[in-house]
N, C-alpha and C positions, 0 to 999 in steps of 0.2 A: 499658259496652259500647254502641256505637251500633247502632241498628236502622234499616235502610234500607227504605223502602216506595216502590215505583214505581207510580204510578197514572196514569190518563188523566183529566186535569182536564176535558176536553170532555164526559165522561160524568157529571159531577157537576152536578146541578140547582142546587145552592147557588151555584156560580160563574156560572151563567147569569143570575142575578137581581141587581138593584141596579147600583151604579156599577162601572165596569170600570177597573182599572189593575193593574200588576204588584204594587204594594204591597198593594192591597186583596185581590187574589187570593191572594197569599202568606199574608196574615193568615188568610184563610178556610181555606186548606189547613192551616196550622199548627193552627188550632182543631180542625179535623176529625181531624188526627193525634193531638192531645192527647186527644180523645174516643174514639179508636180507631174512628173512623167512616169511614176511607178503605178502599176496596176495592182491593187490589193487583192489578196486571196479571198475568195468568197467563203464565209464561215457559216452561212445559213441563218435563217431567222430562229429566234428562240423556240417558236412553236414547232418548227421542223426538227430542231435539235432534240426536243422532248419526244417527238414521234419516233425519231431514229433510236433513241435510248429505249423507249418502250418496245420497239420492234426487236432490238438486240436482246433485251431481257426476255421477251417472249420466246425468241428462237433458242436462247440458252436454256430456258426451262424445258423446251421441247427436246433438245439434245440430251439434257440430263435425264429426262423421263425415258427416252429411248435407251440410254445407257443402263439405267436401273432395270428396265424390262429385260434387256439382254443378259444382265448379271443374274437375274432371277432364273431365267431359263437355263443359263449355264450351270447354275447350282443344281438344278434338277437333273440335267443331263450328266453332270459329274457323278451322280448316283445311279446312272442308267435308268432314270425315270423318264419315259417318253412324255413330252409336253408340247406337242404340236397344237397350233391354234391359240386362241385367246383365253380359254377357260382358266388358265393358270393365274390370270390377273384379276379375275372377278372376285369380289368380296364374298359372294354367296358360296363359292367353292373353296375358299381358303383353308378351312379346317380339314377338308378332304385332302388337299394338296400337301398341307403341312404334315398330316398323318402318314404320308408316303415316305417321309424322310426318317430313317431309323435312328440317326445319331442326334442327340440333344443339342450339341453345339452348332451343328449345321442347321438344325431346325430354328435355333435362335437367330442365326444369320439370315435365314429366309424371312423370319418375322420382322427383322430390321429392314430388309429390302422392301417388304410390304408396307411398312410405315413410310419409307421414303417414297414409294410409289403413290400412296394416298396423298401425301403432302404435295408432290409434284403435279399430280392430276388436278388437285385443287388450285394450285398456282397457275397451271395452264388455263384452266377454265376462267379463273378470275382475271389473269393477265390478258388473255385473248379478248374478253369482253371489254375490259378497260381500254385496251389498245384500239379496238374497233370504235368504241365510243369517242375516244380522242381523235381518231382519224375522221370520223363523221363530223365532229365539231369543227375541226380544222378546215375541212372541205366546205362546210356550211359558211364559216367566216370568210373563207377565200371566195366563195360564190358571191357573198355580199359585196366584198371589195371589188370583184371583177365587174359586177353589175354597175357599180359607180364608174369604173374606168372604161367600161364598154368592151371588155375582153371576156373570154370564156375558158379559163384554164381549168375550171372544175371538170368539164367533160374530158379534157386532154389528160388530166392527172388521175382519172379513175372515178368518175361520179356515177350517176344513175345509168348511163349508157354503157359502162364497162362490163365485161363479163364477170361472172361470179367465181373467179378462181380463189383458191384458198389463200389465207394470209401468208403462209410460208412460201407460196409461189409468187405473190405480189410483192412481198418485201424486197427481194433482191432486184426485181424489175423496177421498183421505185427508188432504188439505191438507199434503202433505209437501213 
């Protein structure tokens, strides 16, 4: 059975010394592998990988939502229609806002942007809730494991004692 080890050769001092070529570096790596002296790159656990992907997806949806909101306001501003505040995004005011656009093609474009806005808002709400549910489950499972091992990484990684910062602020801090 083959055993695959992924390592970062830039972090190995032995490869920084002496002559450099692919053949020489490969020989040095093979020797270190034979001696079991290679430090594998950490890939993370499957649960952490899933959390990272959820966080990336959520942050992407938030960025897309912001982009659509900016495009919508830019469309109104291009017709010299003042649109300060958040009223332009609310469903209950849409017909009034769409009525302010005199050209049918531009009005159709605004309707499409509103459809994108609705879809992304739904995804953000759904994705945020799913992501938080997964984070809570992961921390709950981690707390169970830690109680067996006698450590308490739940508190360190953001459990009940952590501040209630928003997800978008916590994700980069957790390297998600």
